[in-house]
N, C-alpha and C positions, 0 to 999 in steps of 0.2 A: 487588778487581777494579777496574781503572782506569775512569775515566769515559769516556775515549776509546774503550776496547774496548767498554764497554757501548752507546755511541752507534753504533759500527759495527755491532755485532750487532743492535741494534734497527732500524737501517736495512735490514740484510739481511732480517730477519724481514718487514719492511714490503713488500719486493720478492718475497716468496714463497720466500725462501732461508733455511734454518735458520741461526740465528746461531752454533750449536754443533753439532758432530757428535752423532748420536743415541746417546749413551752408555747411555740406558735401554733401547735396543734394542727399540723398539716393534713390535708386530705390525701388519703392513701390512693395511689394510682393502680393498685393491684385489686384484683377481683377473682371469684371462682371462675372456672373455664366457661361457665354459661353467662358471665357478666354480672352475676349477682354479688352483692356486698356482704349479706349475712344469711345465715341459715339457723334452724332451730335444732337444738340437742336436748334430749330429755334423758336424765339419769335414773337409775334404780329400777330397771327391768330384772327383778330378782328371780322370777320363775316364769314359765310359760303363761300362767294366768295373769301375771302383771303385764305382760305384752299384749294379751288380748284386751285387757281393760284400757291400755294406753291407746291402742288402735281404735277401739270403739269411741272413746272420748274425743279423739282427733277427728273422726268423722262427724260426730255430733256438732263440733265446734268449727268445722270446715278449716282445720289447721293442718298445714303441711309440716310433718316431722321428717327431718332429713337424717338424723343420726340419734341413736340411743346408746347409752352406756349400760351394759348388761352385767348382772351378778356382782354388784359392788361389794356385797359381803364376800364373794369369792366363788368362782365356778366349781371349786372343789365340793361346795354344798349342793350342787345340782347333779342329778343323775344324768346319764348319757342320753337318755330318750328326752329329757327336758332340754338339754343342750341342742339337740337336733331339732326339736319343735321350735324353739326360739329362733334358730338360724333359718328355718323354713318360712316362719311368719315374716321375719324381716326381709327375706328375699322376695316373697310374694308381694309385700307392701312397698318395696323399693326404698327400704330404710337401712342406712349403713349401721352396722352394729359393732361396738367396740366392747370386747369381753374383758372383764377384770378378773384375773386368775388368782388362785392360791397355787401353790403353797407361797406364803409371804410372811412378813415380819410377825404377824399375829399368830402364826402357826409354830413359830420357833421356840425351843426351850428357853430362850432368853427374852421371850416376848414381854415379860413383865417390865423390862427396863424402859419400854416406851411410855409407860405410865408414870415415870419419874421425870422431874424437870430436866435433868441432865440427858436422860435417855431420849426424851422427846426431840431434843435438838439433833439426835443422830438420824432422824427421819425414818422412813420405811425401807431403807436400804437393806439388803440381805446379808446375813452373816455367814461367810464361808461358802465353799464350792458346793458342798452338799445341798445347801438350801437353794442355791441358784439352779442346780440340776433338777430338784424337786419342782421348782417354779416353771422351768421351761418344759418339763414333763406334762404339766397341766396346760400350758399353751398348746402342746402337740395333741393332747386329748381334745381340746376344743377344735383345733384344726381338722381333726378326724371327724368331728361332728358337723363341720361345714363353715366354721367361722374364720373370717379373714381380716379381723381387726382386733388389736389388743392394747390395753392400758399398761404402761410401763412406769415404774416408780424409781428404777435403779439404773444408773448410767452404765454400770458393769453389764447388767442384763441386756440393756439396749444395744451395747457394743457387740455382744455375742449374737443376739437375735439378728442384728443387721448383717453380721458375717454369715449367719445361717441362711438368711434370705438370699444373699448374693451367691451362695454356693448351692442353692436349690434344696436345702435341707427344710427350709420353710417356704411355701408357695411364693412366687416372686411378687404376686399382687398384694400380698399381705401388708397392712399399714400398722404403724405404731403411733400411739398418742401418748405424749409424756405427761404424767399425772401432776396435779396441783401439789401433791405430797412430795414432789421433787424440790419444791420451794424455789422455783426460778422466777425472778422478777426484774430482770435487767436485759438489755440488748445483748450484752456480752455472753450471759448465761443462755440466752436463746439461740445465739449463733453456735455455741458448743453443742447444744442438743440437736440442732439442725445438722451439724456436720457429722454427727454420730448416727444419723439415719431416721430421726424422728420425723413423721409426716405432719403432725400437729402438736401444739403445746398449750397447756393450761397454765397461764401465769397465776400467781397467788391472788386470792379473791378480792383484795382491796387495792390492786394496782391502779395508779392514777392515770388519767388521760395523757399527761406528758410522757409518762413512762411507756405506756401502750404506743404512743407515737414513735418513741425512740426504738422500741423493739420492731415495730413494722418497718422502720427504715433499715434495719440490719438484716432481717430475714424474709424469706419468701413463704415459710410454712404457714399453715392456718393457725390462728390464735383463737382459743377457746375461752370465753370470758363470762365469768359468773355475773348473772343479773340479780339473782337472789341467792343467798348462802345461808347455811345453818348457823344457829346462834353461836356455837362454839368457834366459828370462824369469823364472827363479827356480826352476822345477822342482818347485813345491809340489803336493801332492795333498790337497785339502780335503774328503776323502770324508765324514768324520764331522761336518764343519760344515754339511753340506747341509740338515739340517733347520732350523737357524737361518737360513741363507741364504734358504731358501725362505719361511720365516715373516716374515722382515724385508723382503725384496725383492720379494715377490709383487706382480705376475706377473713371473716370471723364467724364463730358459732356463738349463739346466746345460750347460756347454760342456766338451768333452773334446779336449785336444791334447797328447798325450805325445810325447817325442822329444828330440832334442839342440837343434835350432834350426829356425825357420821356413825359413831359408835352406838348411839341409841337406835338408829334407824336400821342399821345393817347387820345386827346380830343374827345368826342363823335361826334362833328360835323365835324371831318376830314372825307373826302370822302372815300367811297369804292374803288374808282379808285386809290387813293393815296396808300392805303394799298395794293392793288393787285400789284402795280408797286414796292413798297418798299420790299415786301417780296420776290419778284424775285431777287432783289439785295442781300438780305440776302442769299438766296440759292446760288447765284453766289459766295459770299464770302466764304461760307462753302465749296463749290466745290474747290476753289483756295487753302483753307488750306488743304483740303484732298489730293490735288496734292502735296502740300509741304511736307506733311507726307509721302507719298509714295516715294517722291524723296529722302528724307534726313533721314527717320527713318522707313524703310519698316518692320523692326522687331517688331515695336509697332503696335499692332492690333486694328482695328475697327470691331465692330459687323456688320454681314450681316443685311439685312432688316428683321424685325420682330423677333427679338430674343425671346425666350420663356418666359423670365422673365418679359417682359414689362407688365405693368398693363393697359389693353386697356379699353375703355369704353364699355358698355354692350348694347345690343340691347333692345329697349323699344318699 
């Protein structure tokens, strides 16, 4: 091993970042406040009717859902009464809800660039101060409807929202989840996002177990790990890796997002019936993974429904 690499890795370790990925796959010593290692997250609650279908399917399958990602297509496509209804159902059922807001890159006059090979590499970061203000205005609209959790794609937006939360312009209990579209997949990146106020982080979908272990060493925030992902992101289904993922990455959420692509699924003109049917399939997949966990790793614990530390929407 060269002296230069050793110096770099020693410096990384001094900064709280593992100098190597965790090839020894160490067991995480961290848990959720209730002592659990993993929880279930279901994405794609696009409308109130989707939320109703998800809750109904979870009851049928005796599955505890702890968090849902709402309006992935963008809360700008939901009217205010829908937003309030979704918040109320989440509160009633004890499910943490993370709202995905617009205005975002796809709303911008320069949105076509993300469909090019070079534009795609720029990610979902917003262009200019006007677009940031529009985006945060949609956050405030959802806050007014009772929501207290938000998906963030852009480090600049996270910086501003964290400052707003500290100064009381955003309710202090509000939480921010950093999206997979931020493209983070290292312990160093996770440390940056955590330092900027993120409460949880979604690494890229094909992150390896040693990288997950390295990230867990560096940060305390919750890691949200895809167990199944759309074909355009790789299409993998990591069902039998879930015991190792939970052991290494605890505390973590298991995420479920089957389909062809995010773009196909979450266009605003996709019907409510489609989303009702798709979310039932997501709940089924989550129930299958929960069965695998019980069969192969009963010592690794999931939370019961409605753990006390969840940040629920408020009544309005």
